[in-house]
N, C-alpha and C positions, 0 to 999 in steps of 0.2 A: 803312312796312309791310314785313314780311318776306315773301319769296316762298315759296310752298309748293313743296317739292321734288317733282320729277317722278319717279315710280316706274314702271319698266317691268318686267313679269314675262314671261319667256319659258317656254313649256311645251313640252317635247319630247313630241309626241303618241304616238310609239311607246313611249317609256318609261312614260308615263301609262297607256296601254292595257295594257302588260305588268303594271304594278303592280295595276291594277284586276282583270285576269284572275287574277293570283295570289291576291289577296284573296278573290275570289269562289270560286275553287277550294278554298281553305282553309276558307271558310265552308261550302261544300257538303259537303266531307269531314267536317267537324265535325257538321253536321246529319245526315249519313248514319250516323255512329257513334252519335249520340244516338237515332236511330230504331231502329237495330239493338239498342241496349241496352234501349230501351223494349219492343221486340218480345220480346226475350229474357226480360225481367222478366215480361211478360204470360203467356208460355207455359211458363215454368219451364225454359228452355234448349232446348226442342224445335226452335224455329225455327233457331237457329244450328247445332244438330246436323244438321238436315236440309239446311241450306245447305252445310255443310262436306262432307257426304256427296255432295251434288249436284256440288260443285266437284271432289271427288276422282274421281268417276265420269267427269266431263267431261274431266279431265286424263288419266285412264287411256285413254279413247277417243282423245284427241288424240295421245297417245304411241304407241298401237298403230297409228294411221293413219300417223304419221310413220315408224315403224319399218317398216311394210309398204311404204311408198313407197321408203324407203332400200334395203330388200332388193330390191325390184323394179328399182331403178336399178342396183344392183350386178349383178343377174342380167343385165340388158341389156348392161352393160359387159363381162361375161364372154362373152356370146353373140356379141359383135362380133368 
């Protein structure tokens, strides 16, 4: 009778975790895009327009805060 060959499988846990994380991230991004598209289809584009306006406003505020901080730091450097 022939012997059954022994098969050993080694799994690198870190690599497996990274592959699973990447697959989950891609799936979540795809699901998010599908939800955005569905929301856009339901309200005729108002949702995405409102979201883009919100993002633009948030970015303007963040820019202004950063600019104000940078100017304040420059003023402190000149005062020294």
